[in-house]
C-alpha positions in Angstrom: 16.5 18.2 -22.3 13.0 19.7 -22.5 11.1 20.1 -19.3 7.4 21.1 -19.4 6.3 22.2 -16.0 4.2 24.9 -14.3 7.1 27.1 -13.3 8.5 30.0 -15.2 12.0 30.9 -14.3 11.5 34.1 -16.2 9.4 36.6 -14.1 9.4 40.3 -13.5 12.0 40.7 -16.2 14.4 38.4 -14.4 15.6 35.2 -16.2 16.5 32.8 -13.4 17.6 30.2 -15.9 20.5 32.5 -16.9 21.3 33.2 -13.3 21.5 29.5 -12.5 23.6 28.9 -15.6 26.0 31.6 -14.6 26.3 30.3 -11.0 27.1 26.8 -12.3 29.6 28.1 -14.8 31.3 30.2 -12.1 31.7 27.1 -9.9 33.1 25.0 -12.8 35.7 27.7 -13.5 36.7 27.8 -9.9 37.1 24.0 -9.6 38.5 22.5 -12.8 38.7 19.0 -11.3 34.9 18.9 -11.2 34.0 20.8 -14.3 30.6 19.5 -15.5 30.0 17.7 -12.2 26.8 19.7 -11.3 25.5 19.1 -14.8 25.9 15.4 -14.7 24.6 15.1 -11.1 21.5 17.0 -12.2 20.8 14.7 -15.1 21.2 11.7 -13.0 18.9 13.2 -10.3 16.3 13.9 -12.9 16.5 10.3 -14.2 16.4 8.8 -10.8 13.5 11.0 -9.7 11.5 9.9 -12.7 12.3 6.3 -12.0 10.8 6.9 -8.5 7.6 8.1 -10.0 7.6 11.4 -8.2 5.2 14.2 -9.2 6.5 16.6 -11.9 6.9 19.5 -9.6 9.0 17.5 -7.1 11.1 16.1 -10.0 11.9 19.5 -11.3 12.6 20.9 -7.8 15.2 18.1 -7.2 16.6 18.7 -10.7 17.3 22.3 -10.1 18.6 21.7 -6.6 21.1 19.2 -8.1 22.4 21.8 -10.5 23.1 24.0 -7.4 24.0 21.4 -4.8 27.7 22.5 -4.7 27.2 26.2 -5.0 28.6 26.6 -1.5 32.1 25.6 -2.8 32.4 29.1 -4.1 33.2 30.0 -0.5 36.0 27.3 -0.2 39.5 28.7 -0.7 41.0 27.8 -4.1 44.1 26.3 -2.5 41.9 23.8 -0.8 39.4 23.2 -3.6 42.1 22.6 -6.2 44.6 20.8 -4.0 46.0 17.8 -6.1 46.7 15.7 -3.0 44.5 14.4 -0.2 43.2 17.0 2.2 44.4 17.6 5.7 41.9 17.4 8.5 41.7 21.2 8.6 41.2 21.4 4.9 38.5 18.7 5.0 36.7 20.8 7.6 36.7 23.8 5.2 35.2 21.6 2.5 32.5 20.3 4.8 31.2 23.9 5.3 30.0 24.1 1.6 26.5 22.7 2.2 25.7 25.3 4.8 27.3 28.1 2.6 25.2 26.9 -0.3 22.0 26.9 1.8 22.8 30.4 3.0 23.2 31.6 -0.5 19.9 30.1 -1.7 18.0 31.4 1.3 18.7 35.0 0.0 16.3 34.3 -2.9 12.6 34.0 -2.4 12.5 31.9 -5.6 15.3 29.5 -4.7 14.8 29.5 -0.9 12.8 26.2 -0.9 15.8 24.4 -2.4 18.1 25.2 0.5 17.4 22.1 2.6 18.1 19.8 -0.3 21.4 21.5 -0.8 22.1 21.7 3.0 21.7 18.0 3.6 23.0 16.3 0.4 26.1 15.0 2.3 24.1 13.4 5.1 24.3 9.6 5.3 21.3 7.2 5.8 23.1 5.8 8.9 23.4 9.2 10.5 27.2 9.5 10.0 27.1 12.3 7.4 27.3 16.1 7.7 26.5 18.9 8.6 23.8 17.8 11.0 24.1 14.0 11.3 20.5 13.4 10.1 19.5 9.8 9.7 17.1 7.9 7.4 14.0 9.6 6.3 14.8 12.7 8.4 17.0 13.5 5.4 15.0 15.3 2.7 14.0 13.1 -0.2 15.8 15.3 -2.7 19.0 15.2 -0.7 18.9 11.4 -0.5 18.5 11.2 -4.3 21.3 13.7 -4.9 23.6 11.9 -2.5 23.5 8.8 -4.7 24.0 10.7 -7.9 26.8 12.9 -6.4 28.7 9.8 -5.3 28.3 8.1 -8.7 29.8 11.1 -10.5 32.6 11.6 -7.8 33.7 8.0 -8.2 33.7 8.1 -12.0 35.6 11.3 -12.3 39.3 11.9 -12.2 40.8 13.6 -9.2 44.2 15.1 -8.6 45.1 12.2 -6.4 43.5 9.3 -8.3 42.0 8.3 -11.6 38.3 7.7 -12.2 36.8 4.4 -11.1 34.8 2.3 -13.6 31.0 2.3 -13.6 31.2 -1.4 -12.6 33.2 -0.5 -9.5 30.8 2.3 -8.8 27.8 -0.1 -9.0 29.3 -2.4 -6.4 30.1 0.5 -4.1 26.5 1.8 -4.2 25.3 -1.8 -3.7 27.6 -2.3 -0.7 26.5 1.0 0.9 22.8 0.6 0.8 21.4 1.4 4.2 24.8 2.9 5.2 25.5 5.9 3.1 22.5 5.6 0.9 18.7 5.2 1.2 18.3 1.4 0.5 15.1 1.8 -1.5 16.2 4.6 -3.7 19.7 3.0 -4.1 18.1 -0.3 -5.2 16.0 1.5 -7.8 19.2 3.2 -9.1 20.9 -0.1 -9.4 17.9 -1.7 -11.2 17.8 1.2 -13.6 21.6 1.7 -13.8 21.9 2.5 -17.5 19.1 5.1 -17.4 20.4 6.7 -14.3 24.1 6.8 -15.4 23.4 7.9 -19.0 24.8 11.3 -18.2 28.2 9.8 -17.6 28.1 7.4 -20.5 26.8 10.1 -23.0 27.5 13.4 -21.3 26.4 16.8 -22.8 29.1 19.0 -24.3 30.6 22.0 -22.5 28.0 24.8 -21.9 25.0 22.6 -22.7 23.1 23.2 -19.5 19.9 21.2 -19.6 17.5 23.6 -17.9 15.5 25.3 -20.7 14.8 29.0 -20.3 11.2 29.8 -19.4 10.2 26.5 -17.8 10.5 24.9 -14.3 8.4 24.0 -11.4 6.3 26.6 -9.4 8.2 28.1 -6.5 6.0 28.9 -3.6 6.0 32.6 -2.7 6.9 32.8 1.0 
């Protein structure tokens, strides 16, 4: 997928595209049940952001954040991450730390730092019952609200050790039934109205290794 924006991920001899690709590949290798998950979520987030009519820079920011939204799972023990059965309460608490871990990782980079809040809050719920902070409604960053929908779509339509994937029809109804609860009602409704476009990554996924961030292009990170 070709993205023409004002940002160059290659600067000062550092190719940040390659770094992002390596990070995502490392996470896929660690968690075989969700291999390709970040790729599909990023494609859906890109499509949904475009449907919302966001400015190009904001679209690209959300797109990259979606690629990295689960990077904090690198800090989750393999025994928990790859457990084939349902998690115990203690194991679930370990999983719930991954947004904070991911935000902490991104905060170390002046180029990726501004993505940290999107990553930190992508498991918040519109009704305030999510984690890690229990943010509610529009207090949740826009990018996080978009990724929350796309993340849930891919999670439902992917096989897990304890269950088979649900159909896209089932997923559609779950998103519909959770508008205003788990999901931003306006963004969720637009996702439903543009279902085929938003879920194209699931219906026609890229092959292994086909990361869709082209080298040398992205939005302009602010220098802080």
